[in-house]
Every structure is written in C-alpha cells, then in structure tokens.
Backbone as CSV, one residue per row, in Angstrom:
resi,resn,N_x,N_y,N_z,CA_x,CA_y,CA_z,C_x,C_y,C_z
1,MET,0.968,-1.357,0.320,0.051,-0.179,0.024,0.935,1.206,-0.046
2,GLN,0.838,2.027,-0.883,1.519,3.164,-1.381,0.383,4.340,0.335
3,SER,1.704,4.958,0.598,1.215,6.429,1.321,1.813,8.085,0.959
4,ASP,1.362,8.760,1.404,1.548,9.987,1.104,3.012,10.478,1.576
5,PRO,3.830,10.756,0.815,5.158,10.961,1.539,5.435,12.160,2.308
6,ILE,5.936,12.037,3.856,6.111,12.955,4.872,7.481,12.784,4.894
7,MET,7.998,14.119,5.892,8.747,14.519,6.601,8.616,14.882,7.526
8,ILE,10.080,14.324,8.564,9.827,14.390,10.096,10.268,15.255,10.905
9,PRO,9.698,15.994,11.252,9.477,17.348,11.453,10.949,17.646,12.594
10,GLU,11.399,16.786,13.751,12.495,16.682,14.006,14.041,16.296,13.445
11,ARG,13.890,15.794,11.967,14.957,15.639,11.792,14.680,16.021,10.171
12,THR,14.332,16.852,9.858,14.029,17.755,8.585,14.664,19.287,9.017
13,SER,15.188,19.366,8.271,16.195,21.496,8.374,16.541,21.681,6.919
14,GLY,16.044,22.488,6.494,15.841,23.000,5.235,15.169,22.894,3.807
15,PHE,14.070,22.121,4.098,12.837,21.904,3.591,11.519,21.978,3.725
16,SER,10.796,22.440,3.153,9.331,23.012,3.824,8.555,22.073,2.884
17,SER,8.646,21.019,1.677,7.574,20.130,1.408,8.083,19.243,0.380
18,VAL,7.381,18.188,0.402,7.955,17.080,-0.476,6.534,16.560,-1.372
19,THR,6.957,15.949,-2.609,5.554,15.743,-3.060,6.304,14.390,-3.945
20,ASN,5.153,13.671,-4.406,5.957,12.088,-4.871,4.633,12.169,-6.468
21,PRO,5.252,12.614,-7.266,4.732,12.439,-8.514,4.350,11.690,-9.162
22,ARG,5.031,10.819,-9.315,5.081,8.768,-9.423,5.677,8.338,-8.492
23,LEU,5.681,6.697,-8.793,6.001,6.014,-7.877,7.523,6.023,-8.246
24,GLY,8.162,6.186,-7.146,10.043,5.770,-7.080,10.377,7.583,-7.334
25,LEU,9.309,8.619,-6.965,10.122,9.817,-7.449,9.489,10.609,-6.456
26,TYR,10.537,11.447,-5.860,9.978,12.268,-4.647,10.661,13.766,-4.995
27,CYS,10.056,15.238,-4.699,10.029,16.573,-5.041,10.588,17.107,-3.867
28,LEU,11.552,17.486,-3.553,11.801,18.217,-2.388,11.695,20.172,-2.455
29,THR,10.652,20.210,-1.979,10.776,21.915,-2.030,11.743,22.587,-0.788
30,PRO,13.077,23.615,-1.308,13.859,23.745,-0.364,13.096,24.855,0.250
31,SER,13.861,25.193,1.886,12.762,26.228,2.373,13.182,27.510,2.293
32,ALA,14.307,27.765,1.435,14.978,28.943,0.941,15.636,28.961,-0.599
33,PRO,15.396,29.665,-1.241,15.889,29.433,-2.753,17.249,29.044,-2.862
34,LEU,17.353,27.525,-3.097,18.668,26.378,-3.643,18.252,26.747,-5.068
35,ASP,19.391,26.193,-5.828,19.254,25.867,-7.349,20.280,24.296,-6.942
36,PRO,19.033,23.238,-7.282,20.079,22.265,-7.060,21.290,21.844,-8.270
37,SER,20.651,22.391,-9.617,21.507,22.274,-10.245,23.293,22.960,-10.531
38,THR,23.401,23.798,-9.796,24.498,24.201,-8.759,25.295,24.308,-7.493
39,ARG,24.262,22.872,-6.839,24.927,22.588,-5.155,25.585,21.522,-5.607
40,SER,26.410,21.167,-4.445,26.455,20.043,-4.492,25.892,19.567,-3.304
41,TRP,25.014,18.248,-3.487,23.763,17.292,-2.749,24.182,15.847,-2.814
42,VAL,23.783,15.655,-1.810,23.445,13.896,-2.109,22.098,13.678,-1.312
43,ALA,22.080,12.217,-2.254,20.441,11.462,-1.295,20.695,10.176,-1.046
44,ASN,20.848,9.417,0.237,20.770,8.120,0.297,20.198,7.609,1.209
45,VAL,19.687,6.390,1.313,18.514,5.334,2.290,19.078,6.001,3.530
46,GLU,17.924,6.122,4.335,18.204,6.579,5.877,17.969,4.908,6.195
47,TYR,19.068,4.234,6.737,18.957,2.873,7.156,18.358,2.823,8.708
48,THR,18.169,3.694,9.403,17.412,3.607,10.416,16.113,3.095,10.465
49,ARG,15.349,3.358,9.375,13.964,3.301,9.212,13.726,2.245,7.722
50,ALA,15.244,1.721,7.743,14.875,0.909,6.539,14.510,-1.120,6.956
51,ASP,13.662,-1.462,5.971,13.743,-3.147,6.655,15.263,-3.823,6.067
52,PRO,16.234,-3.948,6.974,17.226,-4.887,6.607,17.374,-6.352,5.625
53,ALA,16.351,-6.646,5.484,15.381,-7.782,4.628,15.561,-7.446,3.148
54,THR,15.733,-5.742,3.192,15.376,-5.811,1.760,16.341,-5.018,1.161
55,VAL,17.067,-5.246,-0.080,18.012,-4.258,-0.377,17.547,-2.894,-0.973
56,THR,17.504,-1.517,-1.105,17.113,-0.561,-1.331,18.094,0.495,-2.178
57,THR,18.170,1.662,-2.589,18.348,2.444,-2.902,18.139,3.673,-2.909
58,ALA,18.565,5.185,-2.429,17.706,6.206,-3.034,19.310,7.040,-3.622
59,GLU,18.908,7.978,-4.732,19.526,8.472,-5.558,19.174,9.709,-6.068
60,PRO,19.890,10.961,-6.168,19.414,12.335,-6.960,18.910,11.903,-8.232
61,ASP,17.855,12.966,-8.266,17.291,12.779,-10.030,17.766,13.720,-10.200
62,ILE,17.757,14.329,-11.513,18.396,15.275,-12.263,16.995,15.274,-13.012
63,GLY,15.898,16.097,-13.530,15.239,17.032,-14.596,13.894,15.746,-14.397
64,GLY,13.306,15.252,-13.211,11.756,14.516,-13.108,11.213,15.471,-12.504
65,CYS,11.786,16.750,-11.471,11.221,16.984,-10.725,11.061,18.623,-11.378
66,PRO,10.229,19.658,-10.648,10.322,20.993,-11.179,11.565,21.965,-10.963
67,SER,11.668,22.777,-11.674,13.205,23.528,-11.417,12.912,24.124,-10.016
68,GLY,14.164,24.236,-9.330,14.342,24.480,-7.798,13.869,24.294,-6.880
69,THR,13.683,22.469,-7.310,13.615,21.394,-6.599,14.388,20.804,-6.561
70,PHE,14.499,19.767,-5.293,15.701,18.642,-5.606,15.021,17.318,-5.415
71,GLY,15.091,16.386,-6.429,14.310,15.082,-6.846,15.319,13.646,-6.563
72,VAL,14.578,12.656,-6.079,14.822,11.657,-5.743,14.372,10.819,-5.762
73,ARG,14.887,9.538,-6.665,14.590,8.318,-6.878,14.528,7.363,-6.031
74,THR,13.813,6.359,-5.521,13.714,5.558,-4.858,14.102,3.932,-5.371
75,LEU,14.608,3.257,-5.220,14.488,1.897,-5.542,14.574,0.774,-5.044
76,LYS,14.369,-0.349,-5.379,14.331,-2.093,-4.450,15.038,-2.901,-5.356
77,LEU,16.117,-3.851,-4.781,16.141,-5.051,-5.817,15.124,-5.899,-5.994
78,ALA,14.653,-6.422,-6.960,13.949,-7.223,-7.339,14.456,-8.395,-8.108
79,LEU,14.250,-9.484,-7.368,14.985,-10.500,-7.836,14.279,-11.449,-8.643
80,SER,13.312,-11.229,-9.104,12.448,-12.033,-9.872,11.869,-11.166,-11.352
81,PRO,11.916,-11.245,-12.917,12.896,-13.168,-12.900,13.839,-13.060,-13.329
82,THR,14.576,-11.877,-13.321,16.060,-11.835,-12.845,16.509,-10.229,-11.882
83,PRO,17.168,-10.536,-11.301,17.687,-9.265,-10.906,17.831,-8.116,-11.396
84,HIS,17.007,-6.995,-10.900,16.815,-5.301,-11.279,16.569,-4.470,-10.129
85,TRP,16.878,-3.492,-10.569,16.326,-2.336,-9.502,14.589,-2.151,-9.997
86,THR,13.842,-2.147,-9.039,12.392,-1.496,-9.412,11.921,0.239,-8.587
87,ALA,11.274,0.733,-8.989,10.904,2.246,-8.001,9.841,1.488,-7.153
88,ALA,10.485,2.152,-5.894,9.808,1.762,-4.832,9.015,3.119,-3.989
89,TRP,7.919,2.808,-3.340,7.247,3.803,-2.588,7.411,3.837,-1.168
90,ASP,8.480,2.684,-0.124,8.419,2.761,0.822,10.270,2.677,1.131
91,VAL,10.898,3.445,0.565,12.265,3.803,1.032,12.333,4.750,1.702
92,GLY,12.587,4.672,2.957,13.017,6.224,3.600,14.514,6.929,3.187
93,PHE,14.706,7.899,2.823,15.827,8.581,2.318,15.859,10.048,3.314
94,MET,16.956,10.192,2.745,17.688,11.908,3.729,18.628,12.579,2.604
95,VAL,18.147,13.546,2.649,18.984,14.628,1.778,19.861,15.744,2.306
96,VAL,21.246,15.574,1.793,22.191,16.493,2.819,22.437,17.712,1.430
97,VAL,22.199,18.675,1.898,22.873,19.775,0.853,23.699,20.849,1.815
98,PRO,24.677,20.790,1.809,25.893,21.828,2.501,25.597,23.160,2.508
C-alpha cells in the first residue's frame, strides 16, 4: 500500500515540502531558494528506518522534478524474473545539502 510522502519534523531542516509525482520519485522544495543544479548535494537511504531484509537505494534525480526542487529516486532490488532495480514507494531517505 502506497502512502503520502512525509517529512519527519525533528529530522528535517532546510526543506518545506515533499511531493511524490510518480512511483519512486520525490521532489523536495527547499525552505530558502537553492538551485540543485549549482549545489553539491547527496541523497541516500536512511537505514534506521529501512527493512534490513530488503536491498534499497535512494539517489539524486536530475530532470524529473520541477525547477528549484531536489529530486530523489527510490529503488528496491527485485530478484524475479532476473535481478533488477524497480521504483519503490517505501524507502526512507535523507538529503544533505551543504
């Protein structure tokens, strides 16, 4: 079951909202104007909230979100019929923008 994306207030700084325009894609709006195309930033799985039995990843996405937002793709390893990455809705992630 897919749920709406949320930000955890006590763990969130620098972002005001998040949207999920399609499966596995999240668009984060910064609290202050920041241009993701001119900043160094990273996205990664937040393993304290991950299922240790599931192999997941989160990575920056360039071009899938509106200008001025930070895009993150979330993926799970699917083993059948052959191993491949597939879009996932249930991967917690973090974004760091220095």
